[in-house]
N, C-alpha and C positions, 0 to 999 in steps of 0.2 A: 504494500500500500504506500503511495507517495506521501511523503511528509508534507504538512501544511506549509505553504510559502509564507514567510514572515517578511515584514518590511525591512528588518535588519539585514536580510540576505541581499537587498538591492544596493550593493556597493556602487560607487561611481563607475568602476570598470564594468560591473555587471549591467548597469543601466545603459552604458555606451554600447556594449555588445548586443543587448536586446534591441536597442533603438536601430542599430544597423540591420539586424535580422528582420525587424518589422518593416524597415524601409525597403528591403529587397522586393516585397510584393508591390511596391509603388511602381516598379518597372512595367506593370500591366497598363499603366496610364499611357505609356509610350508605344504600346503594341496596337497599332491602328488596324482597323478592319477595312474591307473593300479595296485593298491594294492601294491605299493612299499613304502619303508621307506628311511629316510635320517637321518644321525647322526646330531641331533640338538644341540649337545654339541660343534660342530665345525662350525664356521661361514663360509658359502659359499653362493654364489649368482651367477646365470647365467646372461649373458648379456640380455637375454629375460626378466628375472625377473626385472632387472633394467629398461628396456624399459616399461614394464607394469606400474611400479611405476612412471616413468616420465610422461607418458600419464595421469595417475590418478591425479598427482599433477597439471598438466596443466589445468585439468578440474576445479580445485579449484582456481588457481591463475589467470586464464584468465579473469573472470568477475571482479576481483579486480584491476588488472593492466590495463585492457582495457575495462572499462564499456561502452564506446561509440562504441565498436566493430570497431575500426579503423583498426585493424589487420584482416587478413584472418585467422580465427581460424582453418579452415580445413587445411590450409597450415602449421600452427604450428604443428598440430597433425601428418601430413605426414612427416614433417621434423624429428620429434621425432621418428616416426616409423622407418625411414630409416637411421638415422644419424650414427648408430653403425654397419651397415651391413658389411663394409669392415673388421671388426674384425672376420668375418667368416673365413678369410684366416689365420691370425696369432694369433688371440686371443686378450684378453684384458690385458692392463698393467695399474696399478695405475698411475695417471698422474704425481705424484712426482718422479716416477721411469722411466717414459717414456722418451726415448732419441729422439734427432732429427732424428736419423737413424730409430728408431721405427716408428716415425710419417711419414717419407718418405716412408718406406716400406708399411705402411697402405694405403697411398695415391696411391702408384703404384698398390696395390691390388684391388683398387676400380673398375676399368673398368672390370677386370676379374670376380669379384664377381657379379656385376650387370648384366653382360652378361650371367651369369649362370642361371638367373631367367627367367621366361616367358617374352618374348620381351616387352610387354606393361608395365609390372611391372618394369622390369629392366631399361627401358628408363626413366620412371617417377622417380623411386627411385634414379637413379644417379643424376638427376636434383635436387631433394630435398637434397641429401647428399652434393652436391656442394654448394647449398645455405647455408647449415649449416656451411660448411667449410669456406666460404667467410665471413660470419657473417656481411653482409652489411645491409640486410633488418631488419626491426623491428621484423618480425616473427622469423628470424634466431637468433637474439640476445635474444629474449624471450626463445626460445628453448635451447640456450646455458645456460641461467641462470637456467632454470629448471634442466637441466642435471647436473649442478654443485652443486645445493642445494639438489638434491635428496638424496645423501648419508647421509645428516643430519638426515633424517627420518629413513633410513635403520639402522643407527648406534645407534638409540635410545634403541635397545635391548641390554641387558647386555652381552650376548654371542657375538653379533655382534661387540660391542665396543672393544673387545679384539683385533680385527684386526688392530686398530689404532696403538697400541704399537707394535704389531707383525711386521707391515710394517714400523716402525720407522717414523711415520707421525707426524710432529710437528704442533703446533698451527699456526705458521707463514705460513707454507705451506698450511694449511687448509684455512686460512683466505684470503691469497693472491688471489687465483683463484675465490673464492666466492664473495669477494668484487668487483673485477673487473667485473665479469659476471653480478652482480645485479645492476650495475650502471644504473640508470634510471628506476628501478623497485622497488619502495619503500616498497611494501608489502613483496616481497621475501627478500629484504635486512633486513627488520625487523625480520623475522624468523631467518636469519643468525645471527644477532646480539644477540638475546635472546638465541637461542639454543647453539650457540658457547660459549657464556659466561657460560652457565650451564655445558657444556662439560669441559671447562677449570677448573671450580670450582670443578668438580668431579675428576680431574686428569686424564682425558681420553687420553690426548695427550702424545706422546713420548718425552722424554727429555734425554739428555746424562746421567742424574742421574739414568735412568732406566737400564743402563747397569750393 
């Protein structure tokens, strides 16, 4: 019988190793269908690709954060599936650039977006999106934490890391949302601490000196 995984086992080196192993599956984002190609020298990612990665990371972190299965794991996955659907209307904005007006416009778009889906999916999707937005349930807070830490893994690639400076994204902006979202989720918080420290040491973040 496998021994229970303890947080103390997640040394800096273990976290770095696990992060690289998790990042390996991100290669699927670059495997295009229909015999098409993508310029891999320029970082780009669709909302659907982000969603795949969030669901993938949830599969890794759920047993760690909820070993007694007190949360409904199906609900977590459905929240992650639907939480970005309103972006179908106006697109995605990096959160440090998103204004209150952008957020309100996205909220107003939600009923129209979900009404455009088959009725059964639309009704359910809107409920799960609302649960994510309210952030009251443990399932919603877990989904929010996964959503916020997912870019850590996306940005492990060197081409991808260029986006941080291109978007003028500071260390303080990076840490603020991630620390708040991972409150109460110690395993995800551990990955944030180790991976963010490595990013800072590499000079990945934008500073005024970059101008």
